[in-house]
C-alpha positions as CSV (number, residue, x, y, z in Angstrom):
1,M,137.5,125.3,104.8
2,L,134.0,125.2,103.1
3,P,132.6,128.6,103.0
4,L,128.8,129.4,102.7
5,S,128.5,132.8,103.6
6,G,125.1,134.4,103.4
7,L,123.4,130.3,103.3
8,G,121.9,128.4,106.0
9,I,121.7,124.7,105.0
10,Y,120.8,122.7,108.1
11,P,118.3,119.4,108.5
12,P,114.9,120.0,109.4
13,Q,115.9,119.6,113.2
14,M,119.1,122.0,113.5
15,T,117.5,125.6,114.7
16,T,120.9,126.9,115.9
17,I,121.8,129.1,112.8
18,I,123.7,132.5,112.8
19,R,123.4,135.2,110.1
20,Q,126.3,135.0,107.5
21,S,127.9,132.1,108.8
22,H,131.0,130.3,107.9
23,I,130.6,126.4,108.2
24,C,134.2,125.1,109.0
25,L,135.0,121.4,108.8
26,T,138.5,120.1,109.4
27,G,140.2,117.9,107.6
28,F,139.3,114.9,105.4
29,I,136.9,112.6,107.3
30,K,134.7,109.7,106.1
31,T,131.6,109.1,108.7
32,G,131.4,110.6,112.5
33,K,130.4,112.9,114.6
34,V,132.0,115.9,113.7
35,K,132.5,118.9,116.0
36,I,131.1,122.1,113.6
37,T,132.3,125.8,114.2
38,I,129.8,128.4,113.0
39,I,131.5,131.8,113.4
40,G,128.9,134.8,113.4
41,S,129.4,138.1,111.7
42,N,129.2,139.7,115.6
43,N,131.9,137.1,116.3
44,L,129.9,134.9,118.3
45,T,131.3,131.1,117.9
46,V,128.7,128.6,118.2
47,N,129.7,124.9,118.2
48,F,127.5,121.7,117.6
49,A,128.2,118.2,116.7
50,L,126.5,116.4,113.5
51,T,127.3,112.8,111.8
52,L,128.0,113.5,108.2
53,T,129.6,111.0,105.5
54,Y,132.8,112.7,103.8
55,R,134.1,111.4,100.7
56,T,137.2,111.3,98.8
57,N,138.2,108.8,95.8
58,S,140.4,108.9,93.1
59,L,137.8,111.0,91.0
60,A,138.3,113.6,93.9
61,L,142.1,113.0,93.9
62,K,142.5,113.9,90.2
63,F,141.7,117.1,91.0
64,T,143.0,118.2,94.4
65,D,143.7,121.6,93.0
66,H,139.9,122.8,93.4
67,I,139.5,122.9,96.8
68,P,135.8,124.2,96.7
69,H,134.6,121.0,95.7
70,H,133.3,119.3,98.7
71,R,130.0,117.0,99.4
72,W,128.4,115.7,102.9
73,L,125.5,113.2,103.4
74,T,123.4,113.6,106.6
75,S,119.8,112.8,107.3
76,S,120.3,110.8,103.8
77,I,120.6,113.8,102.1
78,L,123.8,114.7,99.9
79,F,125.1,118.1,99.8
80,V,127.4,119.3,97.1
81,T,129.3,121.9,96.1
82,I,130.6,122.9,92.8
83,H,133.0,125.8,91.8
84,T,131.6,128.7,89.2
85,V,132.4,131.9,89.1
86,S,131.4,135.8,87.8
87,T,132.1,137.2,85.0
88,N,131.0,134.1,82.9
89,N,132.6,131.3,84.5
90,G,136.0,133.3,83.9
91,R,135.6,133.2,80.0
92,M,135.7,137.1,79.8
93,D,137.2,140.7,81.5
94,I,140.6,138.7,81.8
95,L,142.4,141.8,82.3
96,K,145.8,141.2,83.5
97,D,146.9,137.1,83.4
98,D,147.9,135.2,80.6
99,I,144.8,134.7,78.6
100,G,145.5,131.3,77.1
101,L,146.5,129.9,80.6
102,A,143.5,131.4,82.3
103,L,141.4,129.9,79.7
104,S,143.0,126.3,80.2
105,M,142.3,126.8,84.1
106,V,138.5,127.1,83.1
107,D,138.5,124.2,81.2
108,A,140.1,122.0,83.7
109,R,137.3,123.8,86.3
110,D,134.8,122.8,83.9
111,E,135.9,119.4,83.7
112,A,136.4,119.2,87.4
113,N,133.0,120.1,88.0
114,R,131.7,117.6,85.5
115,V,133.3,114.7,86.5
116,W,132.9,115.9,90.6
117,L,128.9,115.9,89.7
118,E,129.0,112.6,87.9
119,D,130.2,111.1,90.5
120,A,127.8,112.7,93.3
121,F,125.2,111.5,91.4
122,T,126.3,108.4,91.7
123,L,126.9,108.2,95.1
124,G,123.3,109.2,95.4
125,K,121.9,106.7,93.7
126,Q,124.1,104.2,95.2
127,Q,123.6,105.9,99.1
128,N,119.5,106.0,97.8
129,V,119.4,109.2,99.1
130,R,116.3,111.2,99.7
131,A,117.2,114.4,98.6
132,L,120.7,116.1,96.8
133,V,121.2,119.7,96.9
134,I,124.2,121.7,94.7
135,I,125.6,124.6,95.9
136,T,127.6,127.3,93.9
137,Q,128.4,130.6,93.4
138,A,127.5,132.0,89.8
139,D,124.0,132.4,88.3
140,P,124.3,129.5,85.7
141,T,120.8,131.8,83.8
142,A,123.1,134.7,83.8
143,A,125.4,134.0,81.5
144,D,127.2,137.0,79.9
145,G,128.2,135.6,76.2
146,S,126.1,133.9,74.0
147,G,126.7,130.7,71.6
148,E,128.6,127.3,72.3
149,C,131.9,127.9,73.8
150,T,134.3,125.7,71.8
151,A,137.9,125.2,71.3
152,Y,138.5,127.8,68.6
153,R,135.8,129.9,70.2
154,R,136.6,130.0,74.3
155,M,135.4,133.4,75.1
156,H,132.3,135.5,74.9
157,C,130.3,132.3,74.7
158,D,127.5,131.0,77.2
159,A,130.1,129.6,79.8
160,F,127.1,128.2,82.3
161,A,125.3,125.9,79.0
162,D,127.8,122.8,79.3
163,L,126.7,122.8,83.4
164,R,122.8,123.4,82.8
165,D,122.6,120.7,80.3
166,D,124.6,118.2,82.6
167,V,122.4,119.1,85.8
168,V,119.1,118.2,83.5
169,R,120.4,115.3,82.4
170,L,121.8,114.1,85.6
171,S,118.4,115.2,87.3
172,K,115.6,113.8,85.3
173,G,117.9,110.3,85.7
174,F,118.1,110.5,89.6
175,F,116.1,107.1,90.7
176,P,118.1,104.5,92.7
177,S,117.2,101.9,90.4
178,Y,115.1,100.1,87.0
179,K,112.6,98.8,89.8
180,D,112.1,102.3,91.8
181,T,112.1,104.9,89.5
182,R,110.8,107.8,91.5
183,L,112.5,110.8,90.7
184,R,114.5,112.0,93.8
185,P,114.0,116.2,94.0
186,V,117.1,118.3,93.4
187,L,117.9,121.4,94.4
188,F,120.5,123.8,92.4
189,M,121.6,126.5,95.0
190,H,123.2,129.4,93.7
191,G,124.1,133.9,94.7
192,D,125.5,136.4,92.5
193,T,122.4,138.1,91.2
194,G,118.7,139.1,92.1
195,P,116.0,138.6,92.7
196,F,115.8,136.4,95.5
197,C,113.9,133.8,94.3
198,F,112.7,129.8,93.7
199,D,112.7,128.2,89.9
200,K,110.1,125.1,90.1
201,T,110.5,124.8,86.6
202,F,114.6,125.2,86.0
203,G,114.4,121.3,84.9
204,G,111.6,121.5,82.7
205,D,109.4,118.6,81.4
206,A,112.7,116.6,81.1
207,A,113.7,116.9,85.1
208,P,110.5,118.4,86.6
209,N,112.5,117.4,89.7
210,L,115.1,120.1,89.2
211,W,114.7,123.1,91.1
212,R,116.6,126.5,91.5
213,L,117.1,128.5,94.4
214,N,118.8,132.4,94.0
215,A,119.8,133.0,97.3
216,W,119.3,136.3,99.2
217,G,122.7,137.9,98.4
218,D,123.8,140.5,95.8
219,F,121.7,143.4,94.9
220,T,119.4,142.4,97.8
221,V,118.7,145.0,100.9
222,P,118.9,144.6,104.1
223,A,121.6,142.0,104.4
224,D,119.9,138.8,105.2
225,A,121.2,135.1,105.2
226,T,118.9,132.6,103.5
227,V,117.6,129.5,105.6
228,V,116.8,126.4,103.9
229,T,114.3,123.6,104.4
230,V,115.0,120.0,102.5
231,Q,111.9,118.4,103.0
232,P,111.9,115.4,100.9
233,E,108.6,113.7,101.9
234,N,106.6,116.6,100.8
235,K,106.3,115.9,97.2
236,G,104.7,119.2,96.3
237,E,107.1,121.2,98.2
238,P,110.4,119.4,98.9
239,F,112.2,122.5,99.2
240,A,111.3,125.5,101.2
241,A,113.5,129.2,101.7
242,I,113.2,131.9,103.7
243,T,115.6,134.8,105.3
244,L,116.7,134.9,108.5
245,L,116.2,138.1,109.7
246,E,113.1,139.8,107.9
247,R,111.7,136.1,106.9
248,T,111.3,137.0,103.5
249,V,110.0,134.1,101.0
250,P,111.5,134.0,97.9
251,G,109.2,134.8,94.7
252,E,108.6,132.7,91.8
253,N,109.4,135.3,89.3
254,C,112.3,133.4,88.2
255,L,112.4,132.6,84.8
256,P,115.9,131.4,83.6
257,K,117.3,133.8,81.5
258,F,119.0,131.8,78.5
């Protein structure tokens, strides 16, 4: 199951969206027509069909414990999920677990994310996708620690620094080939913090094609969902977002905090 609570992610032709939905992909598939079930918070169920390419390989199987890793390809747009959490990506507030074991699991999750992202960007180049969307939970700009995480300093450090660096590095090289070096747009989408905003400078000068969306969710009222449109043909605005119920658009006061 792939939970996308509070997020509506659909190609432009899709209009059926249910508030606080959960998209359920049953089983491991390759390519074909897949039946998707959306279960709304009012228990209303809507079914529709969508052609997906869902890829597993030796890299994915290497990290079989990391169930939150998924990706699918539709309308030549690649969607990828990675596993990040609060607090400080699991490197703070370890209260009941064995600290050494818990941190080893965090290290393994970080490595799994790195490998999964590397492979996703490689796949995107091979498939010559029009855009790539990364979906996760935690806000990578809101680390509760500071300084580099090392083998000797595993807690209270900036647990998202390597992830930010990886995403920028991969995005700035995200073009099909050296014969076609036009950068493809990349969106990093997360929740966990306020405000509801687009950060169009997340990649800085190194990766101007990289945007960030802090979706409607924690610390935002009333309860709502975020509908995201991916429109790579719009060079100036390859991504757009609006809330489902109140029709609120994200602000642009979303500068990185690191």
